[in-house]
N, C-alpha and C positions, 0 to 999 in steps of 0.2 A: 956431727953435722954432715949432711950429704954433700959429696963433692960432685960438681957438675962436670960431666965428661963431654957433653955436647950442648950447645945453646943455639936456638933459632930465634933471631930477632927479626920480626917482620919488617920493621922500618927503623933502622939504626938512627936516622936523623931525628925521628920523633922521640926515641928513647933518650937520646942525648939531651934534648930539651926538657923532657920529663925529669930526668935525673938532676938537672940543674935547678929545678924548683926548690926553694929553700924552706918550704912549709915544714912544720913539726907537728904531726898529729897528736891530739891529746890522748888517744887510745887506739887500739887496733882496729876499731870500726870507723876511725876518722870522724867522730861525732863533732869535732871542732879542731881548729889548728891554732897554734901559738905563733904570732907574727906571720900571718898568711901572706905569701908571696903572690899576690894576684897578678902582678906584672909578668912574672915568670909563667904563670898559668895561662895568661893571655897569649904570650908568645907561642906556647905549646899549642893552644887551641887554634890559633891562626894557621900554624903549619899543618895541624891535623886536618882542618877543613880543606886546605889546598891539596893535600896529598890524597884525601878520600873523596875528592869531588866527582870522580868517575866510578866509584865503587857502588854497584847496584844496591846492595843492602843498606849502605849508608844513605844513599839517595832516598830510598823508601822510608828509612827511619826519620830523616829530616822532614820529608813531605808529610808524614803522619803526625807531626808534632801537635796539631790541634786535637786530633783524636786521642793521643796520649794524655793531653791535658784534661780532656773531657772525662776520660775513664778514671784518671787519678782524682778528679774532683768528686766523682761518685764514691770512690773509696773514702775520701776525706769527709764527705757528708755523712756516710754511714758510720765511720769510726767516731766522729764527733757525736753522732746520735747515740751510740753505745755509751759514751761517757755522760751524756746528758740524762739518759734513762737510768743508768746503773751507778752513777758516780764515776769520777775520773779514774780512780785506781782500779775498780772492778771492771769498768767498761774497757779500759785500755788492756787489762789483762785478758779479757775475753777476746778482743781482736787479735792479740798475740797468740792465744791458743788456737784460734781459727786458722791463722796464717801458718802456724807451726804444723797443724794437722794437714793442711794443704801441702806443705813442703814434704812432710813425711810420706804422704800418699804418693806424691810424684817420685820422690827418691827411691822408695821401695819398689815401685813399678819399674823404674829405670834399672835397678839392680836385678830384678827378675828377668828383664829382657837380656841383660848381659849374661847372666847365669844360664839362661836358656840357650844362648849361643855358645856355651862352653868356655866362656872367657872369665878372667879374674876381675875382681872389683878394684881395678887400678884407675889412676887418674886419666890415662889415655882412653879407656873405655867409658869412663864417666862422661867425658866430653863428646864422645861419639854419639851417645844418646841424648845428652844435655842439649846439644845444638839441634838435634831433631825436634826437640820441644820448643826451642827458641830460635827458629830459623830467621826470624825477622830482626834479631838483635845484631848490631855490628860486631864484627870480629876482625877489624881492620888492623888495629895497633896491638899486637900481641907479642909475648915473649914465652918461649917454651924451653925448659931446662931438663936435661936427661942425665941419668947416671950412666955408669960404664956398661950396664946391661941393657941400655936403651929404654929404661923405664922413664916415663914422664914423671918428674918429681915436683915440678913447679910450673904453674901457668899464670901469666899476668895478662890482664886485659884492661886497656884504657879506652874510654869512649865518652862522648857527650851524652847527656841524659835529659830529654824533655820531661820525663816522669819526675826526675829529681828537681828540675827547674821549678815545676809546679809546687812540689813539697817544700822546697827551700823558701819559696815566696808566700806560701799560704798555710803551711802546717804550724801549729802553735809552738812546737819545740822538736828537737831531733829525736827524742824517744818516740814521739808520735810517728815520725817518718820511718823509724826503724821497723815498725810493725808492717810496713809495706816492703822494705828493701831486704830485711833479714831472711826472706824466702829463699834466697840463693844459698845461704848457710844451712837452712833446714833441709833443703833438697840434698846437698852434699853429704851432710851427716847421716841422713837416712840411707843414702847409697852406700857409704862406708864411713862409719863413725870416726875413723882415724884421719879423715881429711881435715886439714886446718884451713880455715877461711879468714881472710882479713881484708881491710880496705885501707890503702894508703891515702887515697883522696875519695871524697864522697860529696856529690853535688848537694844533697839536702843539708849537709853539714856546713855549707858555705863555699865549697870549691866550685870551680868552673867546669870540671870534668871529674869522672869517677875512675879510680884505679883499683881494680879488684884482683885479689891474689888467692889462688888455691894451691896447697902444698900437700904432698903425701910421701912419706919416707918409704923406700922399697920394702922394708920389713913389715910395714903396716898394710901392704896390699893383701886383701882377703882372697884366697884361692877360689 
């Protein structure tokens, strides 16, 4: 197990509230929780919105909620259409293949950019290019964990999610929603297959916010 030599917590007060939430995920993708602590999640979200009220990216994210809902509805209509035309199992598998291919193309392109700059496929350089693709996504409540050689070995991101809100309220089940949200993992694995991705909380699974985690051991950095 990697020992953390240095930790950067963007907002300790928010981390404390998140750590106090008593939810127990059913799997590493947070497809559901046992004994969901919605009151604890509400306390976190209230504090999150107060703290991020002046963050420009968060302001834009919140203001674009209707657009996010509209775009997610388009995905939902098309994905349900695949299931109606091909049958649920085959249609859903086709959507997964399409999203996986999209993630692989993005992740490989990101890796090519990093390699062209003469840098290793580390978690630090993954996020340098990842945020260039997702500039519009909040990065307000984060945790960064480093080893003794200053390699970023764990990155935690918590955020509200209007995309997830729509899926939680309109998708037929969590597996349907995964075909939208697993893109993050497909991108990471295409960049460096050793990156481990998980979700402690996930809005489409019933949570009020998402908590996403990327990890990479130092020996698994690809030169």
